[in-house]
C-alpha positions as CSV (number, residue, x, y, z in Angstrom):
1,X,26.0,19.7,41.9
2,X,26.6,15.9,42.3
3,X,24.7,13.6,39.8
4,X,21.8,11.7,41.1
5,X,20.6,8.3,40.2
6,X,17.2,7.1,41.6
7,X,16.3,3.3,41.8
8,X,12.5,2.9,41.7
9,X,11.0,-0.8,42.2
10,X,8.0,-2.1,40.7
11,X,5.4,-4.3,42.4
12,X,6.9,-7.9,41.7
13,X,5.5,-9.6,39.1
14,X,5.8,-13.2,40.7
15,X,7.9,-14.4,44.1
16,X,11.4,-13.9,43.7
17,X,11.4,-11.3,41.1
18,X,12.2,-7.6,40.9
19,X,12.0,-4.9,38.2
20,X,13.4,-1.4,38.6
21,X,13.9,1.9,36.8
22,X,16.9,4.1,36.8
23,X,16.3,7.6,36.7
24,X,19.7,10.0,36.6
25,X,19.1,13.4,37.8
26,X,21.4,16.5,36.7
27,X,21.1,20.2,37.8
28,X,19.6,21.7,40.7
29,X,17.3,19.7,43.2
30,X,14.4,21.9,42.1
31,X,13.9,24.7,39.9
32,X,12.7,28.1,40.4
33,X,10.0,28.9,37.6
34,X,10.9,32.7,37.6
35,X,14.6,31.9,37.1
36,X,15.8,32.0,33.7
37,X,17.3,28.7,34.3
38,X,14.4,27.7,36.2
39,X,13.3,24.8,33.7
40,X,13.0,21.2,33.3
41,X,13.8,18.8,30.5
42,X,12.8,14.9,30.9
43,X,13.9,12.5,28.3
44,X,13.1,8.7,28.4
45,X,14.2,6.0,26.1
46,X,12.3,2.6,24.7
47,X,8.8,3.0,26.1
48,X,7.9,0.5,23.5
49,X,10.7,-1.8,24.6
50,X,11.8,-3.4,21.5
51,X,12.8,-0.2,20.0
52,X,16.3,-0.1,21.0
53,X,17.8,2.9,19.5
54,X,16.9,5.2,22.2
55,X,18.6,3.3,24.8
56,X,22.0,3.5,23.0
57,X,21.2,7.1,22.3
58,X,20.4,7.4,26.4
59,X,23.7,5.6,27.1
60,X,26.0,8.3,25.2
61,X,23.7,11.3,26.4
62,X,24.6,10.0,29.9
63,X,28.0,10.3,29.5
64,X,27.8,13.8,27.8
65,X,25.6,14.9,31.0
66,X,28.2,13.4,33.4
67,X,30.8,15.7,31.9
68,X,28.8,18.6,31.6
69,X,27.8,18.2,35.1
70,X,31.3,17.8,36.3
71,X,32.2,21.0,34.5
72,X,29.5,22.6,36.4
73,X,27.8,23.4,33.1
74,X,24.4,21.9,33.9
75,X,22.1,24.9,34.5
76,X,18.5,23.5,34.5
77,X,17.0,20.4,35.7
78,X,17.5,17.5,33.7
79,X,16.0,14.0,34.0
80,X,17.4,11.0,31.8
81,X,15.5,7.6,32.0
82,X,17.5,5.1,30.0
83,X,14.9,2.5,29.6
84,X,11.6,3.5,30.3
85,X,9.9,0.1,30.6
86,X,11.4,-2.8,32.1
87,X,8.3,-4.9,32.0
88,X,8.5,-4.9,28.4
89,X,12.2,-5.6,28.4
90,X,11.8,-8.9,29.9
91,X,8.9,-10.0,27.3
92,X,10.8,-12.6,25.3
93,X,9.0,-15.5,23.4
94,X,11.1,-17.8,21.3
95,X,13.9,-15.6,21.1
96,X,12.3,-12.6,20.1
97,X,11.5,-9.5,22.3
98,X,8.2,-8.3,22.0
99,X,7.9,-5.0,24.2
100,X,5.1,-3.1,22.5
101,X,2.3,-4.4,24.1
102,X,1.9,-5.7,27.8
103,X,1.5,-9.8,28.3
104,X,0.3,-9.8,31.9
105,X,-3.5,-8.5,31.8
106,X,-4.5,-5.9,29.2
107,X,-2.5,-6.8,26.3
108,X,-2.5,-3.2,25.6
109,X,0.1,-0.7,23.9
110,X,2.4,0.6,26.5
111,X,2.2,4.0,24.7
112,X,-1.5,4.3,24.6
113,X,-4.0,5.1,27.3
114,X,-1.9,7.5,29.6
115,X,-3.4,9.4,32.4
116,X,-5.9,12.0,31.1
117,X,-4.3,14.9,33.2
118,X,-6.6,17.9,32.1
119,X,-9.7,15.6,33.3
120,X,-7.9,14.8,36.5
121,X,-6.7,18.4,37.2
122,X,-9.5,20.6,35.7
123,X,-11.6,20.6,39.0
124,X,-8.7,21.6,41.5
125,X,-7.3,24.4,39.3
126,X,-10.3,26.1,38.4
127,X,-10.5,28.3,41.6
128,X,-7.1,29.1,41.7
129,X,-6.3,30.3,38.1
130,X,-5.2,33.9,38.0
131,X,-4.7,36.6,35.0
132,X,-1.0,36.0,35.3
133,X,0.4,33.3,32.9
134,X,3.6,32.1,34.9
135,X,1.4,31.5,38.2
136,X,-1.1,29.6,36.2
137,X,1.7,27.4,34.8
138,X,3.1,26.9,38.4
139,X,-0.3,26.3,39.9
140,X,-1.3,23.6,37.0
141,X,2.0,21.8,37.2
142,X,1.5,21.5,41.1
143,X,-2.2,20.0,40.8
144,X,-0.6,17.7,38.3
145,X,1.7,16.4,40.6
146,X,-0.7,16.3,43.3
147,X,-3.9,14.3,41.3
148,X,-0.8,11.6,40.2
149,X,0.5,11.3,43.8
150,X,-3.2,10.5,44.9
151,X,-3.5,7.7,42.5
152,X,-2.5,4.4,44.1
153,X,-1.5,1.8,41.6
154,X,-2.8,-1.7,41.7
155,X,-0.4,-3.5,39.6
156,X,3.0,-3.2,37.8
157,X,2.2,-1.3,35.1
158,X,0.2,1.1,36.5
159,X,2.9,1.7,39.0
160,X,5.4,2.5,36.1
161,X,3.3,4.7,34.3
162,X,2.6,6.5,37.7
163,X,6.4,6.6,38.0
164,X,7.0,8.0,34.8
165,X,4.2,10.4,34.6
166,X,5.3,12.1,37.9
167,X,8.6,12.8,36.4
168,X,7.3,14.3,33.3
169,X,4.2,16.1,34.2
170,X,5.9,19.3,35.4
171,X,8.6,19.3,32.6
172,X,8.9,22.3,30.3
173,X,10.5,19.9,27.6
174,X,9.8,16.2,27.2
175,X,11.4,13.8,24.7
176,X,10.1,10.4,24.5
177,X,12.6,8.6,22.1
178,X,11.1,5.7,20.0
179,X,11.8,4.2,16.8
180,X,9.8,2.9,13.6
181,X,10.3,-0.4,11.5
182,X,12.6,0.5,8.5
183,X,12.1,4.6,8.7
184,X,13.5,8.2,8.3
185,X,13.7,9.9,11.3
186,X,10.8,12.1,12.4
187,X,8.9,13.9,15.4
188,X,5.4,14.0,16.5
189,X,4.3,17.1,17.9
190,X,1.5,19.6,18.7
191,X,0.9,22.0,16.4
192,X,1.5,24.7,18.9
193,X,4.9,23.8,19.4
194,X,6.2,24.6,15.8
195,X,8.2,26.1,14.8
196,X,9.9,26.7,18.3
197,X,10.7,22.8,17.9
198,X,12.4,23.4,14.7
199,X,16.3,23.7,16.7
200,X,15.2,19.9,17.9
201,X,14.1,18.9,14.3
202,X,17.0,20.5,12.5
203,X,19.9,19.1,15.2
204,X,18.4,15.7,14.6
205,X,18.1,15.9,10.9
206,X,14.5,14.6,11.0
207,X,13.2,14.2,7.6
208,X,9.1,14.7,8.6
209,X,7.6,16.3,11.6
210,X,4.0,15.2,12.1
211,X,1.7,17.8,13.8
212,X,-1.8,16.7,15.7
213,X,-3.1,18.2,18.8
214,X,-5.0,15.0,19.7
215,X,-3.9,11.9,17.4
216,X,-6.3,9.7,19.4
217,X,-4.2,7.2,21.5
218,X,-3.3,9.5,24.6
219,X,0.3,8.7,23.7
220,X,2.9,9.5,26.2
221,X,3.9,12.7,24.8
222,X,0.4,13.9,24.1
223,X,-0.3,13.2,27.9
224,X,1.8,16.2,28.5
225,X,1.6,18.5,25.9
226,X,-2.3,18.0,25.2
227,X,-3.7,18.9,28.6
228,X,-2.3,22.5,28.3
229,X,-4.7,23.0,25.5
230,X,-7.6,21.3,27.1
231,X,-7.3,23.4,30.1
232,X,-6.9,26.7,28.0
233,X,-9.9,25.8,26.3
234,X,-12.1,25.1,29.5
235,X,-10.8,28.7,31.2
236,X,-10.8,31.0,28.3
237,X,-10.5,33.8,30.8
238,X,-7.2,32.8,32.2
239,X,-4.2,32.6,30.4
240,X,-2.6,29.2,30.0
241,X,0.1,28.6,27.4
242,X,1.0,25.4,25.9
243,X,3.9,24.9,28.7
244,X,4.8,21.5,27.9
245,X,6.7,20.9,24.7
246,X,6.6,17.1,24.3
247,X,7.6,15.1,21.2
248,X,7.7,11.7,20.5
249,X,11.0,11.4,18.7
250,X,11.4,8.6,15.9
251,X,15.1,7.2,15.4
252,X,14.7,6.0,12.3
253,X,14.2,2.1,12.4
254,X,14.5,-0.5,14.9
255,X,18.0,-2.1,13.3
256,X,19.3,1.5,13.2
257,X,21.5,0.6,16.2
258,X,25.4,1.9,16.0
259,X,27.5,3.9,18.2
260,X,28.2,6.2,15.6
261,X,24.6,7.4,14.7
262,X,23.6,7.0,18.9
263,X,26.4,9.3,19.6
264,X,25.4,11.8,17.0
265,X,21.9,11.8,18.2
266,X,22.9,12.1,21.8
267,X,24.9,15.0,20.7
268,X,22.0,16.5,18.8
269,X,20.1,16.5,21.8
270,X,22.9,17.8,24.0
271,X,23.3,20.9,21.7
272,X,19.5,21.3,21.9
273,X,19.3,21.4,25.7
274,X,22.4,23.9,25.3
275,X,20.1,26.3,23.0
276,X,17.2,26.0,25.6
277,X,19.3,27.1,28.4
278,X,19.4,23.8,30.5
279,X,23.1,23.4,29.5
280,X,25.9,26.2,29.2
281,X,28.2,26.4,26.5
282,X,27.9,27.2,22.7
283,X,26.3,24.6,20.6
284,X,27.4,26.0,17.2
285,X,25.4,27.1,14.2
286,X,22.3,25.5,13.7
287,X,21.8,23.1,10.9
288,X,19.6,23.9,8.2
289,X,16.0,21.9,8.8
290,X,15.5,19.1,6.4
291,X,11.9,19.6,6.3
292,X,8.9,21.9,7.1
293,X,6.3,20.5,9.4
294,X,3.1,18.8,8.0
295,X,-0.2,17.9,9.3
296,X,-0.5,14.2,10.7
297,X,-4.0,13.7,8.9
298,X,-1.8,14.2,5.6
299,X,0.1,11.1,6.1
300,X,-1.4,8.1,4.8
301,X,-1.0,4.8,6.4
302,X,-0.8,2.4,3.7
303,X,-2.7,-0.8,4.5
304,X,-2.6,-4.5,2.9
305,X,-5.9,-5.4,1.0
306,X,-5.1,-9.0,1.4
307,X,-2.6,-11.8,2.8
308,X,0.9,-12.6,1.4
309,X,4.4,-11.9,0.7
310,X,5.3,-8.1,0.4
311,X,7.3,-7.1,-2.5
312,X,8.2,-3.4,-2.3
313,X,8.9,-0.9,-5.2
314,X,9.9,1.5,-3.1
315,X,12.0,2.5,0.3
316,X,12.1,5.0,2.6
317,X,13.2,8.4,1.3
318,X,11.6,7.9,-2.3
319,X,8.9,10.2,-3.4
320,X,5.8,9.2,-5.0
321,X,2.7,10.5,-6.5
322,X,-1.0,9.3,-6.4
323,X,-1.1,6.0,-8.4
324,X,2.3,4.9,-8.1
325,X,3.2,1.4,-7.3
326,X,4.1,0.9,-3.4
327,X,4.3,-2.9,-3.6
328,X,2.8,-6.1,-4.5
329,X,1.2,-8.7,-2.4
330,X,2.1,-11.9,-3.7
331,X,-0.4,-14.8,-2.8
332,X,1.7,-18.0,-2.0
333,X,-1.6,-20.2,-2.5
334,X,-2.2,-19.2,-6.0
335,X,-2.1,-21.8,-8.6
336,X,-1.8,-19.6,-11.3
337,X,1.3,-17.3,-10.9
338,X,-0.3,-14.6,-13.1
339,X,-3.1,-14.0,-10.7
340,X,-1.1,-14.1,-7.7
341,X,0.0,-10.6,-7.5
342,X,-2.4,-7.4,-5.9
343,X,-0.8,-4.1,-6.4
344,X,-0.9,-1.7,-3.8
345,X,-0.9,2.1,-5.2
346,X,-0.2,5.3,-3.3
347,X,-3.1,7.2,-2.4
348,X,-1.4,10.9,-1.9
349,X,1.6,12.6,-3.1
350,X,4.4,12.5,-0.8
351,X,7.9,11.1,0.8
352,X,8.0,7.3,1.7
353,X,8.7,7.5,5.3
354,X,8.5,4.1,6.5
355,X,7.9,0.4,5.0
356,X,7.8,-2.8,7.3
357,X,10.7,-5.1,7.6
358,X,8.3,-8.6,7.7
359,X,7.4,-9.2,4.7
360,X,4.5,-11.4,5.2
361,X,1.6,-9.8,6.2
362,X,-2.1,-10.4,6.9
363,X,-5.0,-8.2,5.5
364,X,-5.3,-4.8,7.1
365,X,-1.5,-4.6,8.1
366,X,0.4,-1.4,7.7
367,X,2.6,-1.4,4.8
368,X,3.8,1.9,4.6
369,X,3.7,5.6,5.6
370,X,3.6,8.4,3.1
371,X,4.0,11.9,4.3
372,X,1.6,14.4,2.0
373,X,1.0,17.8,2.6
374,X,-2.8,17.5,1.9
375,X,-5.0,16.1,4.6
376,X,-6.9,13.2,3.8
377,X,-10.7,12.8,4.1
378,X,-10.1,9.3,5.8
379,X,-7.5,10.2,8.2
380,X,-9.4,11.3,11.4
381,X,-10.1,10.4,14.7
382,X,-7.6,7.9,15.9
383,X,-4.4,8.6,13.6
384,X,-1.9,6.2,15.0
385,X,-0.9,2.7,14.4
386,X,-1.4,0.1,17.5
């Protein structure tokens, strides 16, 4: 079966311009759910277009998938989108790429407010559910495709979201490749997919797995994993499993871009696909996981109380206890140097997962993430960072 590459054009943002997506497809044209190999994996990179590591990982993964296809080893359906956001890729200002938020109209985060599939599909699936879980999964995926196909995009951002959502909505496995600022590798998942995702976490060597059923932002991964939970809650009489294992994969920090690391990450994803039955062959012994999963509500997002220059006392990978110094904020306008520094301390015991690279901050900006084990009272509702 030959590799296929689709080119999808977005509505032109201006006369004389075009933007397009590439979608690489491997394996069978369609999958048969009842078959042992009747599974679909969807992988995309750089939805936040200024987060570059995922694109280089996709470059190396494409080569591995092409070789597997040529050898007749691709047994499931695999879809790879090497750059998920051409809109953001084109957003440069004064030589700096700003691909996290849309410039044109909304100013919104590209990885927030994805379609609510449970709300869109609920009424349509209600009369079609049975007491057979596999049949319900097939029905729900069909309705997901149908409701998304019914939406007519009004502008380029909505068109982009619909293209990506239509590709991911019927997948068994969704990997959304991102990165943090200066950070260790980590995953975001819903709790229902742990520990089954332990193989992915072990292969990628992540230092944290953060679990939340609903982190509050309707991010891309949760747009495809959480609807299964919501439909199961709405229709308790019908068996509805959490049929889409979707993960946000944070590939360290935005400066961690090298062929050596990207190829290792691509091979880790490739071996995971082998273990899951999408690709034939032996992936070898599974590495030992570097961490267990923890609730996202136990991860503290440390905010700056004042504006100023950040001087860190910690780095990603350090472990801290409550009260330990995280950093000091230096007020450059202070006339008395002895009064210029504001100390910021840890509010929980845990692992320093990330810090920021740009060292001047305003009040309320994120300074660090600390992965703890005890849920924090102030961590509820909206759990993400914009």
